[in-house]
C-alpha positions in Angstrom: 143.6 73.7 83.4 140.7 73.0 85.7 141.6 72.8 89.3 139.8 71.7 92.4 139.0 75.3 93.2 136.9 75.5 89.9 134.6 72.8 91.2 134.3 74.4 94.6 133.4 77.8 93.2 131.0 76.2 90.7 129.4 74.2 93.5 128.9 77.2 95.7 127.5 79.2 92.7 125.0 76.4 92.0 124.1 76.0 95.6 123.4 79.8 95.9 121.3 79.7 92.7 119.2 76.9 94.1 118.7 78.7 97.3 117.7 81.8 95.3 115.2 79.9 93.3 113.5 78.3 96.3 113.6 81.3 98.6 112.9 84.5 96.6 114.6 86.9 99.0 114.4 89.9 96.6 117.3 88.6 94.6 119.7 89.2 97.4 121.6 85.9 96.8 122.0 86.2 93.0 124.9 88.6 93.0 126.9 86.3 95.3 126.2 83.3 93.0 127.4 85.3 90.0 130.5 86.3 92.0 131.3 82.6 92.7 130.7 81.8 89.0 133.2 84.5 88.1 135.7 82.9 90.5 135.1 79.6 88.8 135.8 81.1 85.4 139.0 82.9 86.6 140.2 79.7 88.2 140.1 77.9 84.8 142.7 80.4 83.4 144.7 81.3 86.5 145.4 79.5 89.8 145.6 82.7 91.8 143.3 83.1 94.8 143.9 86.9 94.9 142.7 87.3 91.3 139.7 85.0 92.0 138.7 87.1 95.0 139.1 90.3 93.0 136.8 88.9 90.3 134.3 87.8 93.0 134.2 91.3 94.6 133.9 93.1 91.2 131.2 90.9 89.8 129.3 90.8 93.1 129.4 94.6 93.4 128.4 95.2 89.8 125.6 92.6 89.8 124.3 93.8 93.2 124.1 97.5 92.3 123.4 97.3 88.5 122.1 93.9 87.4 119.8 93.2 90.4 117.9 96.5 90.1 117.4 96.0 86.4 116.0 92.5 86.9 113.7 93.7 89.7 112.5 96.6 87.6 111.9 94.5 84.5 110.3 91.4 86.0 108.9 92.4 89.4 107.0 95.6 88.7 104.7 96.7 91.5 101.4 98.2 90.6 100.5 98.9 94.2 99.8 102.4 95.6 102.9 103.8 97.3 102.6 105.2 100.8 103.6 108.7 99.6 100.4 108.9 97.4 97.8 107.8 100.0 96.4 111.3 100.2 95.6 111.0 96.5 93.0 108.4 97.5 90.8 111.0 99.1 87.8 111.6 96.8 88.3 108.3 95.0 85.4 106.0 94.4 85.3 102.4 95.6 82.7 99.8 96.4 82.1 97.7 99.5 83.2 94.1 99.4 82.5 93.4 103.1 79.6 95.2 104.7 80.4 97.9 107.2 78.2 97.4 110.2 77.3 100.0 112.9 78.4 97.9 115.8 82.0 97.3 114.6 82.1 100.2 112.1 84.5 98.0 110.1 84.4 96.3 106.7 86.4 96.2 103.5 86.2 98.2 100.3 87.8 97.8 96.9 89.6 100.8 95.5 91.3 100.3 92.1 91.2 96.6 92.6 93.0 96.8 96.0 91.4 95.7 99.2 91.3 98.2 102.1 90.0 98.0 105.6 87.3 100.6 105.9 85.1 102.4 108.4 82.1 104.6 107.9 82.9 108.2 108.3 79.6 108.9 110.2 79.2 105.5 111.8 76.3 104.4 109.6 75.9 100.9 108.0 77.0 100.5 104.4 75.8 97.5 102.5 77.7 95.1 100.4 78.4 96.3 96.7 77.4 99.8 97.6 79.5 102.6 95.9 81.5 104.7 98.4 83.8 107.7 98.3 87.0 108.0 100.3 86.8 110.8 102.9 90.0 110.2 104.9 93.0 107.9 105.1 94.6 106.9 108.4 97.5 104.5 108.1 96.2 101.6 106.1 92.5 102.2 106.9 90.1 104.4 104.9 87.1 106.2 106.1 84.2 106.2 103.5 80.8 107.5 103.0 78.1 106.1 100.6 77.6 107.7 97.3 74.0 108.7 96.7 73.7 108.3 92.9 70.3 110.1 92.9 71.8 113.1 94.6 74.6 113.2 92.0 72.1 113.0 89.1 70.1 115.9 90.7 73.2 118.1 91.0 74.2 117.2 87.5 70.8 118.2 86.0 70.9 121.5 88.0 74.1 122.5 86.3 72.7 122.0 82.8 
């Protein structure tokens, strides 16, 4: 038997799902919407608010700690560099996408298709599209120096 509570819980679940769709919010609202949906389903079979609240709590808990992480892991994979691995950038190559000028000693470089604020290690100008190597990382800014491809070729031929 469908009671008025069924419609209230169903309306709340739908409202929360709509909010979740329009405001991403890292899927924080989805577990509550699923909890209200569970309340609606329980209210069809039993007109017992305690049982409905129990279903809400169980389903919300399970979906928050098990379903939500699975959805985020599956559909919202992050390919960004994590803060713990920033030291791994040192020695990596990149190229200048906004020239680094001596007066501001600031520009932008691209490292693994990611944009980084950059400064020249020795304060010299580095032109647009020039290859650079990362010398140091401080916060979200990298310090770079230009790669001299002629010097690399000379060192390579010496080793042969």
